[in-house]
Every structure is written in C-alpha cells, then in structure tokens.
C-alpha positions, 0 to 999 in steps of 0.5 A: 574485568567485570561486565560493566567495565567491559561494556564501557571499554568496548564502547569506548574503543567503538567510538574512537573507531567510528570517530576514524572511519566516519558515520556508521552505514548500516547494511541491509541483510540479504536475507531480509528482503526489501519490499517495494509496491509501485502504483502506476495507475495514474500513468497517464497523468505521468506519475508513479507512486512507490512505497518501500519497506527497508529492513534497518536497525536503530541508528544511522541510516544512508539511502541512495537513489540510482545514479549511474544507469547501466546501458546509458553510461552516465550519471542520467538517474532522474533525481530531479523527478523524485518528489513526495519523499516521506520516511516513517518508522512505526508510524513515526515521521523520520526527518531526512537530509540531502547530502551536501555534495551528492545529490543522490544521497539521503541521511537519516536516523532510525529511532530506537526500537525500529526494525524497518523505515517505511518509504513513500516516494513519487516519480514525476514522469517527464512529458518531454520526449528528449533524453533516454529512459528518463525522458518521456515514458508515459502516454494516455495509453502506454507506459514503461516502468524502470525500476531505477526511478522508483527505488532507494537502496541502503548504502553499503551493500552490493545491489547483487545482495539486496533482495527486492519483493516488487509489486506493481498496480497497472491502470485499469485493463492494461496488460504488460510485458516483461522478462521478470518472473511473476509470482501472481497476477490478479486483475490489475496487480502483479506480484514478481518473485523476490530477486536482486535489485540488479536484475530488478533494475535490469528488467523493465515493465511495458504496459498499455491499453493497446497491447500485443504479444508476438511469439517469435521462432517457435522452433527455438528454445528459450522463448522469444516475444515482442511485447508491444504497446502502442498509442493506437490499436492500428499501429500494432498491425505487425504482418507476417512478413515482419514477424518472419524476419524478427523470427530470422533475427532470433535464429541468426543470433543463436547461430552467430554466438552459439549460445543464448545467456537468458531464460527467455528474451522479451522485446519491450516495443513501445510504439508512440509518437510521445515517448523518447525514441531510443533502444536500451539493453537488458540481459533478457529483454530491451527497451525499444521505443519508436514512433507510433507508425514504425511497424506500418509505415516504410519509411519508419521501418527503414529507419529503425530496422537496426534497433532491435537487432542492435539491442539483441546483440547487447544480450551477449555483448554488454551484459554477458561479457562487459568492460570491467570498468563498467561492471559496477557493484551499485549504481553510485560508483562512476563507470569508466567507458573507454572500452565502449568502442567494443561494448557499443562499436562492436554491437553496432557492427553486429547489429548491422549484420543481423539486420541484413542476415535476417531480411529486416533490411534488404542488401541494397538497403543495408549498403545505402545506410553503410554509404550515409554513416560512411559519408557522415563520418568522413565529413566530421573535421572534429576528427582532426582534434578529437581522437575516436577513443575521447568520444568513448571516454567522454560519453557521459557529456556527449550523450546530451551535447547539442546537435549544433556544431556536432561535426566539429565537436564529435558526438558519440561516434564510438558507435558507428565509426567503431563499426566500420573498424570491426568491419575492417577487422573482420575483412582482415580475418577473412583475407588473412585465413583465406575465408576459413575464419571471421569475425563470427569465430571471435564472436562465439569464443569471446561472446559465447560459453555455456549459456542457459541463464544470465551470467556476467563475465567482465573483460579488458582490452587485453581480453579482446586482443588475446581472443582476436589472436586466437582467431587469426594471429595479428597485432591487434593491439596496434590495429586498434590503437592506431584507429582509436588514438590518431586524428586525421581528416578521413574516417577509417573506412579501410574495411569497406574498401577491403570488402570490395566497395567504396564511397561515392557520391550521386545526384539522386537520393536512395531510397534510404536517404529519402526514408530517413529524411522524412522519418527524421523530419531533416534535409541532409545536404552533408555532402554537397553544401555541408549543412543539415535542416530541420524541416519541421522549423527550417532551422539549420541544425548543423554546419560542416567546417571547410564546406561551402555554407560554413565558409560563406558564413552560415551557422547552426540556429538560423532559420533558412527563409529564401533560396535565390530570392524564392521562398525556401522549400526542399524542392527549391533548394534541390533545384538550386543545388542541381543548377549549380553545376553550371558555373554561372549559377548563384546560390543565395541563401537568405537566413534569420538570425535571432531577428536579423536577416542576412543573404549568404553567397555560397561558392559552390559548384558540385550540384545535389550530392548524396552518398552511395556505395560503389562496387570495386570490381578489382576486389572480391565482394566480401561484404556480401559474403559477410551479410550472408545468412547462417541459416539455411534459406530457399535455395540453400544459401549460407554464409561462407564463414566457418560455423 
C-alpha cells in the first residue's frame, strides 16, 4: 500500500474510532510543566490574578476548574468566583465555551501551529465569612492563597502526573508561610520548585503585613512551626506557656503515632474576625482560621483549643491514610464519604486526646467540653429517623445546611458522635486487655509506618476492623455497624460511662459553657427549655422538638422580645429559668415572628440546666488514664498504655 493510500486508510479508521469514543481529549505531557503565576498584590481588594501556560497540541482541549476539594468532602470549588477568563495561543484569542452540563468544564480548540495555551483568569475572593476555603480569605492585612481557586488543568491526566511551576507576587512588604519548597524569593516575589498539581493544591500559602513565625519543639525532627498572620500586631502575642503547649502537641503526636509522614510541618494560623473560621487539613500544613483575639483572649483560647490538634492528626489520618473512595485521581471525580466516621470521627477523638495530653486544655476543661458535646448529641431527635452513617454519606449537603431545625435534621454529627464511639472502642480495648493495650496501639499500627515524607495509603472499612482485631480481637464490624446504622433516642455514650463518668446536669454554667457562649455569641439552653439563641440579634437559632419551647409553639427564626413581660436579656431569661423550680412560676416568651408578635407560655419547671460530667465511683477512672501525657512531665507522669 502506498503512503498516500495508507494515510487515507489510517485517517479514515481514526475518524471512525473518534466517532465512537467521543471528542479527542489531549493530555498534558508530565514532562512538560504547566506554569502558574499568581498576582496577589491586590489581596486587600479581594481579587487575585492568575496566568497559566498549558502545553498543548493543536486540536480539541478540555480544561477543568477543581470541583471536589479534598478535606471539604464536597463539590465546593468556588466556580462562581472565577472571572476574567481569557485564552490565547501565540497572541491569538482562542474562543472557549463552558460545558452545558458541568459548569466546571471548559472546551476550546488549540489552533494549528500552537504548542501551548496561555490562560488569564481572576479569582474574586468573597467578603462573606461563611463557608470553608471558598469563604472570605483576604483582609486589609492578611490573605490565604488556596491554589485550587486560581488554576485550570487539562482533562485526561491524573493530577499526580501534572507538573506545575508556580510563582506568587505578594502585596508590598508582606511576609508568607507555606509548606511548599521555595526555589527563590526576592522582594515581594516568590518562586516555588516544580511539583505535581496534587501537592500544589495541598499546600496553601498564608501571608500578611502582620506576620510571625513561632518554632515549635526545637528538639524534634523534622521542623515544626506556626506561621501566623493577623489583622493586628497585638493579636500575634503568643506567650511562652502557649508555645510550650503547642510544642508538647508536636511531641505527643509523635509518641501517639510513632512516626511522621512529612518533611516539615506548618500550622498556617490566620487570626481575623473578617475571614471564615474553620480548619482545613493538608499533609504538611493546616489552614487554621480563628478569631483575631484567639491567642490573647481566654474565652477564644478555650473555644479553639481543639482546632490545631484536630488538623494536625489529619496528617496521619486523612492524608497519609485515607478512605479509598476519598482518594480520587483528580478534582472532578465525585467522592464517596461513608467512611467519614473514621476520617473525621477518629480524628476528632484523637484531637481531643492530644488537646488534653499537650495541656492546651486542662483535664477539667476537657471534661467540661465533653459534657457539652454529649448533651448536645443527646438532644438530637433527628437520630430517631436518620442514622449516624447517613450524616457521613450526606456530608456534601449537610456542611452548608441551615442552623434552624438542626436538631431534627441532624448536621455533620459524624464528627462529634463518632468521637464518642471511638472513645467507647478505646475503653473496651483497655478493659479487654486489662490495660495492656489501647487505641494508641491501633493508631501506631494503622496510621504509623516508615514515615519520613508524604505518602498515601488507602483503606476500606475491612482494613479498619482487621487492624482493631490485631490489637484486641472482637466483633468490631458488629460494634460499629450497631452504632452507625441504628436509630434511637439516646446518643452512644457507652464509652463515657465505661470510662467512669456519666452525663449529669447542674444550674451552674461551667467555665467552658461561659467561654463558648461568649465566643460563639449564643445562649445555649439546649438542656433546659430546648433552644439556642443568637445573642447578636436575639433570634432563636434552633428549637428541639419534644422540649418545652417547641411544645409551646416556638420555632427557629423568631426573635425573643420579652420574658414574663420584661424586656429580654440573657440575665432576665436565666433568672426566669431559675424561678421555674417553683411550680407557680410562669415562663412566658414574647416573640416576633415575621412582623407578628405572640406570647408563648412554656410548661417548664426544671430551672436553669447545664451539662457536666459526674464521676461514677463504682468504675475506675479510665478517662484520666486516656488523657494522661505520653511524654515525661515534671514528676515523671506518663500514660498507662503500652508505648
């Protein structure tokens, strides 16, 4: 066959093949890096500019904007804030069109003779503080750059195989922190070493005009530090006692897991009242955003004491070990979240342990917070219809669910409720092995390993049960299935009770309750009349069905005006609650409901009521043993479990 005829036949067959398979999707060559230049110099104005050069051959090209964001367990990529998109090739404009079904997908045709597509885009950083990384991330003084918000990537190649060469321009005089390896930095410009897109997206940058680096645990390798940016210099005033506690956190985590899966670790700590408040895990860093005075205000410190321990644990549980259905090859493949009771629930439990073991909270404050969590979960009538497992499966729709009727709907309970289930597993292991083993041993087996650099190992539920059986043989599948798939009126507090404590109530607010109410700006009457109030606007945030307020007809969104005929204040309401111990004392709430006023009489006579943990003297105090530090302290105290 001559060359011309061969070319015709090959072309004809290729055309037929493409007709069957759909449009050609070009893959970027892993050996040809994509360059990304981000200009964050206008961060105070809440706009970021990005320029990319994507190597590509002539023909159809599909570009993707990250949709499913790791750690957020949902399709939360902020596509609505992508603006100014323009494609060119060799100076010629390349028309593009958005996919008709997938709003995160863009199609174009690379012209003949071109070897790359140049992309210009802007990211419009929101001012609203709601949400996770897609929420407010920039103020006049600080900014957090999440790379997934300023990139496109070609379809058809796993993100592990796409190499990006990233650079960043900061506002004049700002300093920065990140786990990314830096190639060079000059003035306000930073260039990072080439790395896979997966690693780039997993390593945000924090920057600010007010900036401080706090080295932690100087005797521990590899290096650990807190990189802090704040809206004021005063907010960065972390004292020696707090630094020592965070250093102990580093030490205790190393002893708990037996190894470290990172080259160095950065807590990226944003202190601002004008950014979203949350924590987001990464393998070698964590994006931790709190109130501006979270370091210097005791109430705020108590509220946020659990955040950094939780996110730190994720380096082992969530990043190094991850449910197989959450380890997707790119940012468009949907995630299956049914194992979040391990990913988030176990992390939540271990975060509380490390919070107490490191001294970020005293044992008493630890128990006070545990009491509040237990009481909140125990007043969740939503558990009568929705099993805990479904809160994990439905995580992507529950993260942004309204607060109203949360007790009936259930929220992301796979965090806190799963933590109590893991506490019960810990207690059972200690009891079955007569104190010779604990969940610490499971952590070292399941989450440990060689360490030394970031690695990913996936797991299934079967792997979890098998590892637990290696520590202490038991029907762990049946244990977790019973608690995850059942419905019932009561929270699973067997571990709390097995540890020698029980949930009880008192008329006196604990220090933790006082701090939480002040910090969250709410009045928590969950355990008495069954409501929570926003103290900023006196609106009722949630009402618990089956309790006095709901039975009287009060609902979420109503605004409390008066109590027993007197203008409402938190003190007036608390006085009225205390008086209800007398059967003759009324409890009338005047509320406004969408411009209408009505008084509701509550049939309640229980007084002011707040949760506490009460010691059960008939059982040994395993909770004290569980939170005892592993590292030596003055006096030689150590935990009782096998190291």
